[in-house]
PDB file of N, CA, C and O in Angstrom:
ATOM      1  N   MET A   1     105.945  98.905 105.549  1.00  0.00           N
ATOM      2  CA  MET A   1     105.792  99.824 104.444  1.00  0.00           C
ATOM      3  C   MET A   1     104.895  99.042 103.465  1.00  0.00           C
ATOM      4  O   MET A   1     105.207  97.926 103.050  1.00  0.00           O
ATOM      5  N   ALA A   2     103.819  99.654 103.133  1.00  0.00           N
ATOM      6  CA  ALA A   2     102.898  99.034 102.133  1.00  0.00           C
ATOM      7  C   ALA A   2     103.296  99.323 100.740  1.00  0.00           C
ATOM      8  O   ALA A   2     103.304 100.504 100.393  1.00  0.00           O
ATOM      9  N   GLN A   3     103.634  98.388  99.883  1.00  0.00           N
ATOM     10  CA  GLN A   3     103.830  98.614  98.617  1.00  0.00           C
ATOM     11  C   GLN A   3     102.596  98.479  97.694  1.00  0.00           C
ATOM     12  O   GLN A   3     102.061  97.372  97.623  1.00  0.00           O
ATOM     13  N   LYS A   4     102.135  99.444  97.031  1.00  0.00           N
ATOM     14  CA  LYS A   4     100.963  99.461  96.238  1.00  0.00           C
ATOM     15  C   LYS A   4     101.107  99.996  94.871  1.00  0.00           C
ATOM     16  O   LYS A   4     101.981 100.828  94.627  1.00  0.00           O
ATOM     17  N   PHE A   5     100.330  99.583  94.004  1.00  0.00           N
ATOM     18  CA  PHE A   5     100.259 100.082  92.620  1.00  0.00           C
ATOM     19  C   PHE A   5      98.830 100.790  92.708  1.00  0.00           C
ATOM     20  O   PHE A   5      97.950 100.391  93.470  1.00  0.00           O
ATOM     21  N   LEU A   6      98.699 101.808  91.909  1.00  0.00           N
ATOM     22  CA  LEU A   6      97.453 102.541  91.862  1.00  0.00           C
ATOM     23  C   LEU A   6      96.992 102.590  90.414  1.00  0.00           C
ATOM     24  O   LEU A   6      97.812 102.698  89.503  1.00  0.00           O
ATOM     25  N   LYS A   7      95.735 102.514  90.207  1.00  0.00           N
ATOM     26  CA  LYS A   7      95.062 102.742  88.978  1.00  0.00           C
ATOM     27  C   LYS A   7      94.606 104.092  89.087  1.00  0.00           C
ATOM     28  O   LYS A   7      93.727 104.365  89.905  1.00  0.00           O
ATOM     29  N   VAL A   8      95.174 105.073  88.256  1.00  0.00           N
ATOM     30  CA  VAL A   8      94.975 106.479  88.321  1.00  0.00           C
ATOM     31  C   VAL A   8      94.386 106.919  86.962  1.00  0.00           C
ATOM     32  O   VAL A   8      94.826 106.529  85.881  1.00  0.00           O
ATOM     33  N   GLU A   9      93.296 107.810  87.130  1.00  0.00           N
ATOM     34  CA  GLU A   9      92.697 108.484  85.900  1.00  0.00           C
ATOM     35  C   GLU A   9      93.318 109.780  85.687  1.00  0.00           C
ATOM     36  O   GLU A   9      93.343 110.574  86.628  1.00  0.00           O
ATOM     37  N   CYS A  10      93.843 110.103  84.518  1.00  0.00           N
ATOM     38  CA  CYS A  10      94.519 111.354  84.177  1.00  0.00           C
ATOM     39  C   CYS A  10      93.427 112.486  84.351  1.00  0.00           C
ATOM     40  O   CYS A  10      92.317 112.383  83.829  1.00  0.00           O
ATOM     41  N   GLY A  11      93.786 113.510  85.072  1.00  0.00           N
ATOM     42  CA  GLY A  11      92.962 114.707  85.220  1.00  0.00           C
ATOM     43  C   GLY A  11      92.696 115.454  83.987  1.00  0.00           C
ATOM     44  O   GLY A  11      91.758 116.250  84.000  1.00  0.00           O
ATOM     45  N   GLU A  12      93.444 115.296  82.849  1.00  0.00           N
ATOM     46  CA  GLU A  12      93.319 115.942  81.522  1.00  0.00           C
ATOM     47  C   GLU A  12      92.458 115.272  80.630  1.00  0.00           C
ATOM     48  O   GLU A  12      91.457 115.815  80.161  1.00  0.00           O
ATOM     49  N   CYS A  13      92.840 113.986  80.348  1.00  0.00           N
ATOM     50  CA  CYS A  13      92.171 113.274  79.256  1.00  0.00           C
ATOM     51  C   CYS A  13      91.310 112.123  79.721  1.00  0.00           C
ATOM     52  O   CYS A  13      90.546 111.608  78.906  1.00  0.00           O
ATOM     53  N   GLY A  14      91.368 111.675  80.967  1.00  0.00           N
ATOM     54  CA  GLY A  14      90.553 110.596  81.490  1.00  0.00           C
ATOM     55  C   GLY A  14      91.217 109.312  81.373  1.00  0.00           C
ATOM     56  O   GLY A  14      90.707 108.363  81.968  1.00  0.00           O
ATOM     57  N   ASN A  15      92.301 109.130  80.683  1.00  0.00           N
ATOM     58  CA  ASN A  15      92.995 107.914  80.463  1.00  0.00           C
ATOM     59  C   ASN A  15      93.349 107.221  81.873  1.00  0.00           C
ATOM     60  O   ASN A  15      93.800 107.899  82.797  1.00  0.00           O
ATOM     61  N   GLN A  16      93.148 105.991  81.979  1.00  0.00           N
ATOM     62  CA  GLN A  16      93.534 105.178  83.207  1.00  0.00           C
ATOM     63  C   GLN A  16      94.711 104.357  83.030  1.00  0.00           C
ATOM     64  O   GLN A  16      94.795 103.576  82.083  1.00  0.00           O
ATOM     65  N   GLN A  17      95.698 104.504  83.962  1.00  0.00           N
ATOM     66  CA  GLN A  17      96.932 103.735  83.869  1.00  0.00           C
ATOM     67  C   GLN A  17      97.344 103.325  85.290  1.00  0.00           C
ATOM     68  O   GLN A  17      96.971 103.949  86.283  1.00  0.00           O
ATOM     69  N   LYS A  18      98.145 102.230  85.333  1.00  0.00           N
ATOM     70  CA  LYS A  18      98.647 101.707  86.647  1.00  0.00           C
ATOM     71  C   LYS A  18     100.011 102.373  86.952  1.00  0.00           C
ATOM     72  O   LYS A  18     100.851 102.375  86.052  1.00  0.00           O
ATOM     73  N   ILE A  19     100.274 102.888  88.039  1.00  0.00           N
ATOM     74  CA  ILE A  19     101.495 103.462  88.617  1.00  0.00           C
ATOM     75  C   ILE A  19     101.941 102.950  89.912  1.00  0.00           C
ATOM     76  O   ILE A  19     101.101 102.505  90.694  1.00  0.00           O
ATOM     77  N   TYR A  20     103.172 102.971  90.211  1.00  0.00           N
ATOM     78  CA  TYR A  20     103.594 102.786  91.550  1.00  0.00           C
ATOM     79  C   TYR A  20     103.226 103.974  92.522  1.00  0.00           C
ATOM     80  O   TYR A  20     103.251 105.154  92.170  1.00  0.00           O
ATOM     81  N   SER A  21     102.908 103.567  93.688  1.00  0.00           N
ATOM     82  CA  SER A  21     102.440 104.603  94.660  1.00  0.00           C
ATOM     83  C   SER A  21     103.560 105.586  95.187  1.00  0.00           C
ATOM     84  O   SER A  21     103.300 106.677  95.694  1.00  0.00           O
ATOM     85  N   ARG A  22     104.813 105.089  95.014  1.00  0.00           N
ATOM     86  CA  ARG A  22     105.945 105.875  95.530  1.00  0.00           C
ATOM     87  C   ARG A  22     106.992 105.903  94.378  1.00  0.00           C
ATOM     88  O   ARG A  22     108.025 105.238  94.443  1.00  0.00           O
ATOM     89  N   PRO A  23     106.679 106.712  93.307  1.00  0.00           N
ATOM     90  CA  PRO A  23     107.632 106.724  92.092  1.00  0.00           C
ATOM     91  C   PRO A  23     108.861 107.436  92.445  1.00  0.00           C
ATOM     92  O   PRO A  23     108.876 108.300  93.323  1.00  0.00           O
ATOM     93  N   ALA A  24     109.953 107.065  91.733  1.00  0.00           N
ATOM     94  CA  ALA A  24     111.142 107.720  91.823  1.00  0.00           C
ATOM     95  C   ALA A  24     111.470 108.739  90.882  1.00  0.00           C
ATOM     96  O   ALA A  24     112.493 109.412  91.010  1.00  0.00           O
ATOM     97  N   SER A  25     110.571 108.911  89.834  1.00  0.00           N
ATOM     98  CA  SER A  25     110.672 109.921  88.839  1.00  0.00           C
ATOM     99  C   SER A  25     109.238 110.253  88.353  1.00  0.00           C
ATOM    100  O   SER A  25     108.295 109.501  88.598  1.00  0.00           O
ATOM    101  N   LYS A  26     109.118 111.309  87.716  1.00  0.00           N
ATOM    102  CA  LYS A  26     107.846 111.838  87.193  1.00  0.00           C
ATOM    103  C   LYS A  26     107.177 110.831  86.311  1.00  0.00           C
ATOM    104  O   LYS A  26     107.824 110.191  85.483  1.00  0.00           O
ATOM    105  N   VAL A  27     105.816 110.675  86.488  1.00  0.00           N
ATOM    106  CA  VAL A  27     105.005 109.673  85.696  1.00  0.00           C
ATOM    107  C   VAL A  27     104.171 110.555  84.832  1.00  0.00           C
ATOM    108  O   VAL A  27     103.473 111.435  85.337  1.00  0.00           O
ATOM    109  N   GLU A  28     104.221 110.333  83.434  1.00  0.00           N
ATOM    110  CA  GLU A  28     103.340 110.992  82.485  1.00  0.00           C
ATOM    111  C   GLU A  28     102.334 110.172  81.949  1.00  0.00           C
ATOM    112  O   GLU A  28     102.550 108.965  81.834  1.00  0.00           O
ATOM    113  N   CYS A  29     101.169 110.707  81.576  1.00  0.00           N
ATOM    114  CA  CYS A  29     100.048 109.972  80.968  1.00  0.00           C
ATOM    115  C   CYS A  29     100.578 109.458  79.613  1.00  0.00           C
ATOM    116  O   CYS A  29     101.253 110.175  78.875  1.00  0.00           O
ATOM    117  N   MET A  30     100.237 108.158  79.312  1.00  0.00           N
ATOM    118  CA  MET A  30     100.620 107.629  78.010  1.00  0.00           C
ATOM    119  C   MET A  30      99.908 108.217  76.729  1.00  0.00           C
ATOM    120  O   MET A  30     100.324 108.090  75.578  1.00  0.00           O
ATOM    121  N   VAL A  31      98.795 108.863  77.113  1.00  0.00           N
ATOM    122  CA  VAL A  31      97.998 109.439  75.950  1.00  0.00           C
ATOM    123  C   VAL A  31      98.308 110.939  75.604  1.00  0.00           C
ATOM    124  O   VAL A  31      98.631 111.314  74.477  1.00  0.00           O
ATOM    125  N   CYS A  32      98.184 111.694  76.621  1.00  0.00           N
ATOM    126  CA  CYS A  32      98.355 113.129  76.498  1.00  0.00           C
ATOM    127  C   CYS A  32      99.661 113.739  77.039  1.00  0.00           C
ATOM    128  O   CYS A  32      99.883 114.943  76.905  1.00  0.00           O
ATOM    129  N   SER A  33     100.460 112.968  77.604  1.00  0.00           N
ATOM    130  CA  SER A  33     101.823 113.327  78.263  1.00  0.00           C
ATOM    131  C   SER A  33     101.771 114.335  79.431  1.00  0.00           C
ATOM    132  O   SER A  33     102.773 114.909  79.858  1.00  0.00           O
ATOM    133  N   GLU A  34     100.575 114.497  79.893  1.00  0.00           N
ATOM    134  CA  GLU A  34     100.345 115.402  81.146  1.00  0.00           C
ATOM    135  C   GLU A  34     100.960 114.706  82.350  1.00  0.00           C
ATOM    136  O   GLU A  34     100.870 113.481  82.426  1.00  0.00           O
ATOM    137  N   PRO A  35     101.567 115.392  83.280  1.00  0.00           N
ATOM    138  CA  PRO A  35     102.165 114.597  84.407  1.00  0.00           C
ATOM    139  C   PRO A  35     101.114 114.069  85.313  1.00  0.00           C
ATOM    140  O   PRO A  35     100.248 114.829  85.745  1.00  0.00           O
ATOM    141  N   ILE A  36     101.143 112.739  85.643  1.00  0.00           N
ATOM    142  CA  ILE A  36     100.093 112.197  86.562  1.00  0.00           C
ATOM    143  C   ILE A  36     100.672 112.069  87.929  1.00  0.00           C
ATOM    144  O   ILE A  36      99.925 112.201  88.898  1.00  0.00           O
ATOM    145  N   ALA A  37     101.918 111.829  88.084  1.00  0.00           N
ATOM    146  CA  ALA A  37     102.474 111.688  89.495  1.00  0.00           C
ATOM    147  C   ALA A  37     103.922 112.226  89.505  1.00  0.00           C
ATOM    148  O   ALA A  37     104.756 111.961  88.639  1.00  0.00           O
ATOM    149  N   LYS A  38     104.137 113.047  90.632  1.00  0.00           N
ATOM    150  CA  LYS A  38     105.461 113.583  90.795  1.00  0.00           C
ATOM    151  C   LYS A  38     106.073 113.076  92.155  1.00  0.00           C
ATOM    152  O   LYS A  38     105.369 113.090  93.165  1.00  0.00           O
ATOM    153  N   PRO A  39     107.313 112.649  92.193  1.00  0.00           N
ATOM    154  CA  PRO A  39     107.884 112.019  93.352  1.00  0.00           C
ATOM    155  C   PRO A  39     108.026 113.057  94.479  1.00  0.00           C
ATOM    156  O   PRO A  39     108.307 114.218  94.185  1.00  0.00           O
ATOM    157  N   THR A  40     107.836 112.672  95.794  1.00  0.00           N
ATOM    158  CA  THR A  40     108.133 113.506  96.896  1.00  0.00           C
ATOM    159  C   THR A  40     108.959 112.946  97.877  1.00  0.00           C
ATOM    160  O   THR A  40     109.077 113.514  98.963  1.00  0.00           O
ATOM    161  N   GLY A  41     109.589 111.827  97.612  1.00  0.00           N
ATOM    162  CA  GLY A  41     110.422 111.151  98.636  1.00  0.00           C
ATOM    163  C   GLY A  41     109.562 110.165  99.414  1.00  0.00           C
ATOM    164  O   GLY A  41     110.089 109.468 100.280  1.00  0.00           O
ATOM    165  N   GLY A  42     108.322 110.079  99.159  1.00  0.00           N
ATOM    166  CA  GLY A  42     107.409 109.186  99.730  1.00  0.00           C
ATOM    167  C   GLY A  42     106.253 108.901  98.819  1.00  0.00           C
ATOM    168  O   GLY A  42     106.471 108.538  97.663  1.00  0.00           O
ATOM    169  N   LYS A  43     105.074 109.042  99.264  1.00  0.00           N
ATOM    170  CA  LYS A  43     103.914 108.822  98.342  1.00  0.00           C
ATOM    171  C   LYS A  43     103.940 109.980  97.346  1.00  0.00           C
ATOM    172  O   LYS A  43     104.459 111.071  97.583  1.00  0.00           O
ATOM    173  N   ALA A  44     103.317 109.630  96.181  1.00  0.00           N
ATOM    174  CA  ALA A  44     103.462 110.541  95.101  1.00  0.00           C
ATOM    175  C   ALA A  44     102.528 111.743  95.211  1.00  0.00           C
ATOM    176  O   ALA A  44     101.557 111.650  95.961  1.00  0.00           O
ATOM    177  N   GLU A  45     102.727 112.769  94.580  1.00  0.00           N
ATOM    178  CA  GLU A  45     101.804 113.808  94.580  1.00  0.00           C
ATOM    179  C   GLU A  45     101.031 113.610  93.226  1.00  0.00           C
ATOM    180  O   GLU A  45     101.613 113.749  92.150  1.00  0.00           O
ATOM    181  N   LEU A  46      99.686 113.279  93.314  1.00  0.00           N
ATOM    182  CA  LEU A  46      98.933 112.940  92.105  1.00  0.00           C
ATOM    183  C   LEU A  46      98.239 114.143  91.385  1.00  0.00           C
ATOM    184  O   LEU A  46      97.782 115.113  91.991  1.00  0.00           O
ATOM    185  N   ASN A  47      98.209 113.981  90.060  1.00  0.00           N
ATOM    186  CA  ASN A  47      97.370 114.971  89.241  1.00  0.00           C
ATOM    187  C   ASN A  47      96.285 114.150  88.500  1.00  0.00           C
ATOM    188  O   ASN A  47      96.325 113.898  87.295  1.00  0.00           O
ATOM    189  N   GLY A  48      95.319 113.766  89.351  1.00  0.00           N
ATOM    190  CA  GLY A  48      94.248 112.890  88.799  1.00  0.00           C
ATOM    191  C   GLY A  48      93.629 112.178  89.926  1.00  0.00           C
ATOM    192  O   GLY A  48      94.018 112.367  91.078  1.00  0.00           O
ATOM    193  N   ASN A  49      92.632 111.326  89.619  1.00  0.00           N
ATOM    194  CA  ASN A  49      92.008 110.482  90.593  1.00  0.00           C
ATOM    195  C   ASN A  49      92.399 109.105  90.702  1.00  0.00           C
ATOM    196  O   ASN A  49      92.678 108.436  89.708  1.00  0.00           O
ATOM    197  N   VAL A  50      92.432 108.601  92.021  1.00  0.00           N
ATOM    198  CA  VAL A  50      92.816 107.178  92.096  1.00  0.00           C
ATOM    199  C   VAL A  50      91.482 106.457  91.968  1.00  0.00           C
ATOM    200  O   VAL A  50      90.480 106.756  92.617  1.00  0.00           O
ATOM    201  N   VAL A  51      91.566 105.457  91.050  1.00  0.00           N
ATOM    202  CA  VAL A  51      90.329 104.586  90.722  1.00  0.00           C
ATOM    203  C   VAL A  51      90.366 103.386  91.599  1.00  0.00           C
ATOM    204  O   VAL A  51      89.308 102.961  92.061  1.00  0.00           O
ATOM    205  N   THR A  52      91.496 102.807  91.865  1.00  0.00           N
ATOM    206  CA  THR A  52      91.587 101.607  92.700  1.00  0.00           C
ATOM    207  C   THR A  52      92.975 101.514  93.241  1.00  0.00           C
ATOM    208  O   THR A  52      93.889 102.104  92.666  1.00  0.00           O
ATOM    209  N   GLU A  53      93.185 100.801  94.323  1.00  0.00           N
ATOM    210  CA  GLU A  53      94.622 100.390  94.944  1.00  0.00           C
ATOM    211  C   GLU A  53      94.727  98.956  94.576  1.00  0.00           C
ATOM    212  O   GLU A  53      93.755  98.207  94.677  1.00  0.00           O
ATOM    213  N   LEU A  54      95.989  98.523  94.113  1.00  0.00           N
ATOM    214  CA  LEU A  54      96.302  97.206  93.883  1.00  0.00           C
ATOM    215  C   LEU A  54      97.368  96.803  94.936  1.00  0.00           C
ATOM    216  O   LEU A  54      98.442  97.405  94.955  1.00  0.00           O
ATOM    217  N   GLU A  55      97.108  95.825  95.794  1.00  0.00           N
ATOM    218  CA  GLU A  55      98.209  95.390  96.664  1.00  0.00           C
ATOM    219  C   GLU A  55      99.291  94.557  96.126  1.00  0.00           C
ATOM    220  O   GLU A  55      98.959  93.747  95.260  1.00  0.00           O
ATOM    221  N   VAL A  56     100.435  94.602  96.453  1.00  0.00           N
ATOM    222  CA  VAL A  56     101.523  93.767  96.000  1.00  0.00           C
ATOM    223  C   VAL A  56     101.745  92.671  97.045  1.00  0.00           C
ATOM    224  O   VAL A  56     101.703  92.951  98.243  1.00  0.00           O
ATOM    225  N   GLU A  57     101.962  91.518  96.644  1.00  0.00           N
ATOM    226  CA  GLU A  57     102.090  90.416  97.676  1.00  0.00           C
ATOM    227  C   GLU A  57     103.427  89.850  97.685  1.00  0.00           C
ATOM    228  O   GLU A  57     103.708  88.941  98.466  1.00  0.00           O
TER     229      GLU A  57
END
């Protein structure tokens, strides 16, 4: 199982922040409070664009 962090751009305001690819709870944008990621029991359902993937070693 690959553990990754993602740099995601908010679909509403364009803010970029790092999130875990498999979050256990809803992740909100730190600027506009719009939901960026929703947990699904696996990979997150994203509301925005993935800018880059960061591998965890």
